[in-house]
C-alpha positions in Angstrom: -93.6 -54.2 -4.1 -97.2 -55.8 -4.5 -97.3 -58.7 -6.9 -100.5 -57.4 -8.5 -99.2 -54.2 -10.1 -98.9 -53.6 -13.8 -95.1 -53.5 -13.9 -92.1 -55.7 -14.3 -89.7 -56.8 -11.6 -86.3 -55.1 -11.6 -84.1 -56.7 -14.2 -80.5 -57.7 -14.2 -78.5 -56.6 -17.2 -78.9 -59.0 -20.1 -82.0 -60.8 -18.5 -85.6 -60.3 -19.5 -88.3 -61.2 -17.1 -91.9 -61.1 -18.2 -94.6 -59.0 -16.6 -96.0 -61.0 -13.7 -99.4 -59.3 -13.7 -101.6 -57.8 -16.4 -104.6 -55.6 -16.0 -107.0 -58.6 -16.0 -104.9 -60.6 -13.6 -104.7 -57.6 -11.3 -108.5 -57.6 -11.0 -108.3 -61.4 -10.4 -105.8 -60.8 -7.6 -107.9 -58.2 -6.0 -110.8 -60.6 -5.7 -109.1 -63.6 -4.4 -105.8 -62.8 -2.8 -105.9 -62.4 1.0 -102.2 -62.2 1.9 -98.7 -63.3 0.9 -96.2 -65.5 2.7 -92.7 -66.4 1.7 -91.8 -69.8 0.4 -88.6 -71.8 0.4 -85.8 -70.7 -2.1 -87.7 -67.9 -3.7 -91.2 -69.4 -4.1 -94.0 -67.0 -3.3 -97.1 -68.7 -1.9 -100.3 -66.7 -2.2 -103.3 -67.7 -0.2 -106.8 -67.2 -1.7 -110.1 -66.6 0.1 -111.7 -69.9 -0.9 -108.8 -72.0 0.4 -107.6 -72.6 -3.1 -103.9 -71.8 -3.6 -102.1 -70.1 -6.4 -98.4 -70.6 -6.7 -96.2 -68.1 -8.5 -92.6 -69.3 -8.9 -90.1 -66.5 -8.8 -86.5 -67.4 -9.6 -83.8 -66.4 -7.1 -82.2 -63.9 -9.5 -85.4 -62.0 -9.7 -85.7 -61.9 -5.9 -82.2 -60.7 -5.6 -82.8 -58.0 -8.1 -85.9 -56.9 -6.4 -84.2 -56.8 -3.0 -81.9 -54.2 -1.6 -79.2 -53.5 -4.3 -76.8 -52.2 -1.7 -77.0 -55.3 0.5 -76.4 -57.6 -2.5 -73.3 -55.6 -3.7 -71.7 -55.5 -0.2 -69.8 -58.8 -0.4 -68.3 -57.9 -3.8 -67.2 -54.5 -2.4 -65.6 -56.1 0.6 -63.7 -58.6 -1.6 -62.4 -55.8 -3.8 -61.2 -53.8 -0.8 -59.3 -56.8 0.5 -57.4 -57.3 -2.7 -53.7 -56.2 -2.6 -52.6 -53.4 -5.0 -49.5 -54.6 -6.9 -47.0 -51.7 -7.6 -45.1 -53.7 -10.3 -41.9 -53.9 -8.1 -40.2 -57.1 -7.2 -37.5 -57.5 -4.6 -35.2 -60.5 -4.1 -32.6 -60.6 -1.3 -29.9 -63.3 -1.3 -31.5 -66.6 -2.2 -34.9 -65.8 -0.7 -38.2 -66.0 -2.6 -39.0 -62.9 -4.7 -41.3 -60.4 -3.0 -43.9 -58.5 -4.9 -44.4 -55.0 -3.4 -48.0 -54.2 -2.7 -50.0 -51.8 -0.5 -50.0 -54.6 2.1 -46.2 -54.8 2.6 -44.9 -51.6 1.2 -44.1 -50.1 4.7 -41.7 -52.9 5.5 -41.1 -55.0 2.4 -38.6 -57.5 4.0 -40.8 -58.0 7.1 -40.2 -57.4 10.8 -37.9 -60.4 11.1 -35.2 -58.7 9.1 -33.5 -56.2 11.5 -30.3 -55.1 9.7 -32.2 -52.7 7.5 -35.6 -51.6 6.3 -36.9 -51.5 2.8 -40.1 -49.5 2.0 -42.0 -48.0 -0.9 -43.9 -44.8 -1.0 -46.5 -44.9 -3.9 -47.1 -41.2 -3.6 -43.5 -40.3 -4.5 -42.8 -43.5 -6.4 -39.7 -44.0 -4.3 -38.2 -47.2 -3.0 -36.1 -46.5 0.1 -33.6 -48.8 1.9 -31.8 -47.8 5.1 -29.3 -50.0 6.7 -27.4 -53.0 5.4 -28.8 -55.7 3.1 -27.7 -58.9 1.4 -27.4 -59.3 -2.3 -30.3 -57.4 -3.9 -32.2 -57.8 -7.1 -34.8 -55.1 -7.7 -37.1 -55.0 -10.7 -39.2 -51.9 -11.0 -41.0 -49.6 -13.6 -38.9 -46.8 -15.0 -40.8 -44.3 -13.0 -39.6 -45.6 -9.7 -36.6 -43.9 -7.8 -34.4 -46.2 -5.7 -32.5 -44.9 -2.8 -30.3 -47.2 -0.7 -28.2 -45.8 2.1 -26.4 -46.5 5.4 -25.0 -44.1 8.0 -23.1 -46.8 9.8 -19.7 -48.4 9.0 -21.2 -51.3 7.2 -21.9 -52.5 3.6 -25.1 -51.1 2.1 -25.3 -54.2 -0.1 -23.3 -57.2 1.0 -23.3 -59.0 -2.4 -24.2 -58.3 -6.0 -26.6 -55.4 -6.7 -28.9 -55.8 -9.7 -31.4 -53.1 -10.6 -33.6 -53.4 -13.6 -36.0 -50.8 -15.0 -35.8 -48.0 -12.4 -35.6 -44.2 -12.9 -33.1 -42.6 -10.6 -30.7 -44.8 -8.6 -28.8 -43.6 -5.5 -26.6 -45.7 -3.2 -24.6 -43.9 -0.5 -22.7 -45.0 2.6 -19.8 -44.3 5.0 -17.9 -47.6 4.9 -14.3 -47.3 5.8 -11.5 -49.2 4.1 -9.5 -52.1 5.2 -11.4 -53.5 8.2 -9.1 -56.6 8.7 -6.1 -58.3 7.1 -8.4 -60.0 4.5 -11.4 -57.7 4.2 -11.8 -54.4 2.6 -14.8 -52.2 3.3 -17.2 -51.1 0.5 -20.8 -50.0 0.1 -21.5 -52.5 -2.7 -19.7 -55.7 -1.8 -20.1 -57.4 -5.2 -20.9 -56.6 -8.9 -23.3 -53.7 -9.6 -25.5 -54.0 -12.7 -27.9 -51.1 -13.1 -30.4 -50.4 -15.9 -32.4 -47.2 -15.5 -33.7 -44.2 -17.3 -32.6 -41.4 -14.9 -29.5 -40.4 -13.0 -27.1 -42.7 -11.1 -25.2 -41.7 -8.0 -22.9 -44.1 -6.1 -20.9 -42.6 -3.3 -18.9 -43.8 -0.4 -18.0 -41.0 2.1 -15.8 -43.4 4.1 -12.4 -44.6 3.0 -13.6 -47.9 1.5 -14.4 -48.9 -2.1 -17.6 -47.8 -3.7 -18.0 -51.0 -5.8 -15.6 -53.7 -4.6 -14.8 -55.7 -1.5 -12.4 -58.6 -0.9 -11.4 -61.4 -3.4 -11.9 -61.1 -7.1 -12.5 -57.9 -9.0 -16.1 -56.5 -8.7 -17.4 -54.7 -11.9 -19.8 -51.9 -12.4 -22.2 -51.8 -15.4 -24.7 -49.0 -16.0 -27.1 -49.1 -19.0 -29.6 -46.5 -20.3 -28.9 -43.8 -17.7 -28.6 -40.1 -18.0 -25.9 -38.7 -15.6 -23.7 -41.3 -13.9 -21.6 -40.2 -10.9 -19.4 -42.5 -8.9 -17.5 -40.8 -6.0 -15.0 -42.3 -3.6 -12.9 -40.9 -0.8 -10.8 -44.0 -0.7 -7.6 -44.8 1.1 -4.2 -46.2 0.2 -5.5 -49.7 -0.7 -9.1 -49.0 -1.8 -10.6 -47.8 -5.0 -13.8 -46.2 -6.4 -14.3 -49.2 -8.6 -12.4 -52.3 -7.6 -12.6 -53.8 -11.1 -13.9 -52.6 -14.5 -16.5 -50.1 -15.3 -18.8 -50.2 -18.4 -21.2 -47.2 -18.7 -23.8 -46.5 -21.3 -25.6 -43.2 -20.8 -26.9 -40.1 -22.5 -25.4 -37.4 -20.3 -22.2 -36.9 -18.2 -20.0 -39.5 -16.6 -18.0 -38.5 -13.6 -15.7 -41.0 -11.7 -13.6 -39.6 -8.9 -11.2 -40.9 -6.3 -9.7 -38.5 -3.7 -6.8 -40.7 -2.6 -6.2 -43.6 -4.9 -7.0 -45.2 -8.3 -10.5 -44.5 -9.6 -11.0 -47.6 -11.8 -8.7 -50.6 -11.1 -9.7 -52.4 -14.3 -10.7 -51.1 -17.7 -13.1 -48.4 -18.5 -15.7 -48.4 -21.4 -18.0 -45.5 -21.9 -20.5 -45.2 -24.8 -23.1 -42.6 -25.9 -22.1 -40.2 -23.2 -21.8 -36.4 -23.3 -18.8 -35.3 -21.1 -16.5 -37.9 -19.4 -14.4 -37.0 -16.4 -12.1 -39.3 -14.5 -10.0 -37.9 -11.7 -7.8 -39.6 -9.1 -4.8 -39.2 -6.8 -3.0 -42.5 -7.1 -0.7 -44.4 -9.3 -3.3 -44.3 -12.2 -6.7 -42.9 -12.8 -7.6 -46.0 -14.8 -5.4 -49.0 -14.1 -6.3 -50.7 -17.4 -7.3 -49.4 -20.8 -10.1 -46.9 -21.6 -12.4 -46.9 -24.6 -14.6 -43.8 -24.7 -17.3 -42.7 -27.1 -19.0 -39.4 -26.4 -20.2 -36.1 -27.8 -18.5 -33.8 -25.4 -15.2 -33.3 -23.6 -13.1 -36.1 -22.1 -10.9 -35.3 -19.1 -8.6 -37.9 -17.5 -6.7 -36.4 -14.6 -4.4 -37.8 -12.0 -3.5 -35.3 -9.3 -0.6 -37.4 -8.0 2.7 -35.8 -9.1 4.1 -39.2 -9.8 0.9 -40.8 -11.1 -0.4 -41.4 -14.6 -3.8 -41.3 -16.3 -3.8 -44.8 -17.6 -1.7 -47.9 -17.5 -3.1 -49.1 -20.8 -4.3 -47.6 -24.1 -6.8 -44.8 -24.6 -9.2 -45.1 -27.4 -11.4 -42.1 -27.9 -14.2 -41.9 -30.5 -15.8 -38.4 -30.7 -19.5 -38.5 -31.7 -19.6 -35.9 -33.2 -16.1 -34.6 -33.1 -15.1 -33.1 -29.7 -12.1 -32.4 -27.6 -10.3 -34.4 -25.0 -7.7 -33.6 -22.4 -5.3 -35.9 -20.6 -3.5 -34.6 -17.5 -1.3 -36.7 -15.3 1.9 -36.6 -13.3 3.9 -33.5 -12.5 3.2 -31.8 -15.8 -0.1 -33.6 -16.3 0.7 -34.6 -19.8 1.5 -38.3 -19.7 -1.3 -40.4 -21.2 0.2 -43.9 -20.9 2.7 -45.8 -18.7 
């Protein structure tokens, strides 16, 4: 752009630069200016024919604006492209530092040094997937994210407590067998399980071990805010679907089954559900007491001819009034020990 034109230099938003040349000054320039050379830090030195010099001081912002807009924007675009996209998911395993899931680490969240399992996130399907065996897990996620943890080997899926806060659907499945030694019992969740979500929950062990349990003290299951909740165990003679108590708050159906033993070794509390079904084939379906509030049908069934539905008291609160059925023992009629 010639300096002696009747126009303004390109302006940045919010800045007003005056016209450098007027009509009269344009004529002046035509008479005296011979050429233009660049000066240091944005000064333009203009030589005149009679060896006099005229200095026009142009600020660096004006030069930058008058230059190539694409070139000046390039560094900002590069910085923006380098920034990580945070998906709002945080994963903590054992006592390690919490990991924020981004587009930089979503293909292998725990890193290549962890070889017992792989945890990844697909932003297209909003699904967090874990395959293999993991330590104690804490996962915080938006309520649009599905979480799927699984193992196809005879190992714990989660070796420790499982805490999930804010997900949509939650699925944990495995094939862990039962008593693996004199003092250890197989389970897919070897600790307490505390799940808060807005979708469905499925916890299933296709092996003979516990679903929620393990060795030592009782391990409890707590589910809050879900829709359907299904907990299924094949179990064995000394394993259980829930090796402890279960407390479930949900808006749809609750189903807890155990093919070969007791379904819930401790007490059972269910609130705000629709239908509730607990089936087993052991000494009791629920080893402790049961307090159930729901709007649909309650079925407690023990398929063992010498078994009972509960060893404690059943408290049923229909909301609204509904029906319930207790079937246990040879005639499937005994509700209490």
